[in-house]
N, C-alpha and C positions, 0 to 999 in steps of 0.2 A: 504494500500500500504506500509506504514512504517513497519508494523508488518511482512509483506511478506519479505521485505528486511532484517529485523532482523533475520528471520528464515534462509534465504539464507546465512547470514554471521555467522551462528551458535552461535548467541548471547544467553547466558543462562539467564541473568537477564535483565529485561526491565522495564523502568519507562516511562509511557505514561502520558504526561501533556496536558491538554486541558482547554479552557476557557468556555466550556459549562457544567455547573453543572449537568444538566439533563443527558447529554450523559455520563459523567464520572460516575455518580451514577448508571445509567442503566448498564454500562459496568462492574461495581463492583458487580452488583447484588443486590444493596441496594434498587433500585426502579424497578418496573415492566415496561417492554416495552409494551405499549398499542397499539401503532400505528402498524397496521398489516403489512405495507410495511417495517417497520424497524426490525421486528422480525428475518428475515433471516440474516440480517447484525449482529445482536446481537449474533445469533447462530454461525456465522462465526468467530466472535471475540472470543467467548468461545472456539471453536475448535482450533484456532491459539494459544490461551493462554496456552493450554495443552502442546504445544511444547517447553515451557520455564520452567526453574526451578522456576522462580519467575517473576510475572508480577504485577506491581503496577500502579494504575491509580491515578493521582493527579490533583485536580481542582486548576487552577490558574486564579483568576479574571483578566480581561483584564487590569485593572489599575496597576496590579503588573507585568505584562508582557510588559515591555516598548517597546521592539522591535516590537512585534506583534501589540501593540496599535498604535505605530507610523506609521507602514505600513498601518494599517486599516483606521486610521483617516486622515492621510495626503495625501494619494494617491487618485486621482480621479479615475473614472471608467477605463479610458485608461491607467493610470499609474498602476493600480492594475493588469490589464492584462499583461502589460509589465513586472512588477516585478514577477508575477507568471511564465511567459514564461522564463525569465532569470533564476529564481531560480530552475526551473524544470531541467535545464541542469547541476546542481551541486549536489553533494552528500557529506555529512559530515559523516565521520567515526571516532569517538573519537575526537581527536584534529586535524585531517587531512582532508582538503577539497579536493575533487576531482571534475573534470569536465567530464561530459559524452561526449564522442566523437560521431560523427554520426554513426560510426560502433559499438557503444555500449561498447567501451572500456572505462576505466577510466584513466584520466591523472591527476597526482598529481599537485595541485596548489602550487605555490611557492611565498614567499615574496621576496622583493628586494634583501636581503642579500643572500638567497638561490639561487636566479636567477643568481646573479653575480658569485657565486661559480660554478654553473652548466655550465654557458656560458664559463667560464674559462677552465673547464675540457674538455668540448666538443671541444672547439676551439683549444686547445693545443694538441689534439691528441686522445682522447678516441674514437671518431668516425671517425678517419682519420686525415690527416694533416690540416693545416690552411685552412679555407674555407671562402667564401663570406657570407654576412649577411643573404641571403635567404636560403642558404643551412644550415647555422648554426641554424636558426629558425626551419627549417624542421627536422633536426636531433634531436634537443632538443624535439620537439613535438613527433617524432617517438620513442624517448627514454622513453616517458611516463610522460613528464612534461608540465606544462602550466602556463602562467600568462597572464593577459589581454593585456599588452603592449609588448608582446614578440618580435614582428618584430621590433618595434621602439628601444627597448633595444639592440637587436642584431645588428641593423644598426649602432648605436652609438658605441657599443663595438668593432665591427670590424674596424670601421674608426679610432679608437684610437690605434689599434694594430700596433706595430712598423714594423712588416713584411709587413703588408698591406700598410703602408705609403711608404715603400721602393719599393715594387713590384707592387703596385696598379696603377690605372689609374692616370697619371700625368697631365691630361688636366687642372685640377684646381690648379696646383702647382704654387706658386709665383715664379717670375723670381729670379734667384740667382746671 
């Protein structure tokens, strides 16, 4: 699956790392694939490898891969399923993390600093005039951005806006 994505992204050089010495050596052609059921997969990897200028396979023992080791050893069966389910909806391209949307588009994930900047730009007029928190979150999402606490951030951001405080709902205003 990862090699197919790399082909779709027109990647020329690929480094594939794995914690199974057997699989890595079979993919490199150093060892023979004896299991009859695995031979078609080996052939498929060879065919995909021809679509790249360079493909390198690297064996990384589990104890050197701290993240994979932590996920594999700390997570129970239910947690493993949850982590796999959550991770399957994200995609990493270089240094940029994307979230797959239900309609198979990619939304760029933002950190807090980038999120603040995008909220400011969208709220101040890139997508129209000042808007409430729900419309702000919807417009940011439709613009192709995402972060886990988007609605919460948008809610607090709009509540702090000076125009919102002047023109907003005054039910909760203190008596003057």
